[in-house]
N, C-alpha and C positions, 0 to 999 in steps of 0.2 A: 154669125147671122142671128139677127134680131127677129124676135116673132112679132105680131103685131099688138100684142097685148104690153110687151116690153117696149117697143116705140113709143106706145103712148105715155107710158109712166116716165120717160125719160122726156119727151115732147111737154109734158106738164113740169117737169123738172126745171126744163131751159125756157120755159116762158117769161120770167120774170129776169133773167140773167140779161144784161147789155152786150151786144156785139162787141167781140175782142179786136176782130180784125176786120179790114176790111180791102177789097180787092178792086184794083181800077184797071185802067187801059191795058195795066203791064200784064193783067191776068195772072195766072199762077204761075209763080216764078220759084226756082229752088229756095231761096231765102225766106219766102212765105210758107213753103213745106217744112221746113224746118223750123219756123217760130210755131206752126200747129203741132208739131210732133214734141217739141218742149211743153206746150199749152196743155197738151192731152194728157203728158207725163203728170203733170200738175194739177189737172184740176180733171180728168177724165170727158167733161163735157163742155164742147164750146162752141159759141155762135158765131158765125162770119156773117158779115153783109157785102153785097156787091154794088159797088158805084154804076150809075148808069154809063158812064165812059168804057166799062168792060164790052170787050166783043163776043164773049161767049156767054150763053143762057146760064141761069142759076143750077140747072140739075147737070149741067155737064162739068160748070166749075166744082160740084161737090162731089160728082162721082171720081172726078179727077185726083181733087184733094185726098179723099177717102184712101182711095189706090194708093197713093203716095207715101200716106203716113199709116194705112194698116190699120184705119178705123172705119167703123160704120156710119154709113147716112142714116141720121134720124128723122131729119123734116128738111122739106125745102118749101118755102113758103114766100112767096115774091121774091125778093131779091135778098133772100137771106136763107142759109142754110146752119143746121146742128149737125155736129159730128160727135160721135161717142167711141172711147177705145178706154178699155180696163187698162188701169194702172197697177204696177207689180208693187211700186212704191207706196202709193196710198194704201193698199192691199196689207203691207206688211206695218204700215203706222194705224192702220185700223178705222182709217177715214174712206174707205172705198164706197162707191155708190152701191148699194144693194138691189139688186132688180130682183122683181118677182116672177 
């Protein structure tokens, strides 16, 4: 679980990155969760955009995605959300995000 200072730090890191994935009317599928899992292993921090055709709101989709991949929801702003999960692979390579 992230505290507010850590969440603010991760939000600042996520600000300049583009959304990697989009969720549409199919909402959150098993394939999307698998892609989120792979991306979090490779990057630790991802941003997801939600199309207007999605039937659920951003907070619900963010919470569902985070629970499915074992990540923390960093931020939900408008139709975008940011997920964070530490990666053992990146930690071993020395490229992991260091959270204060």
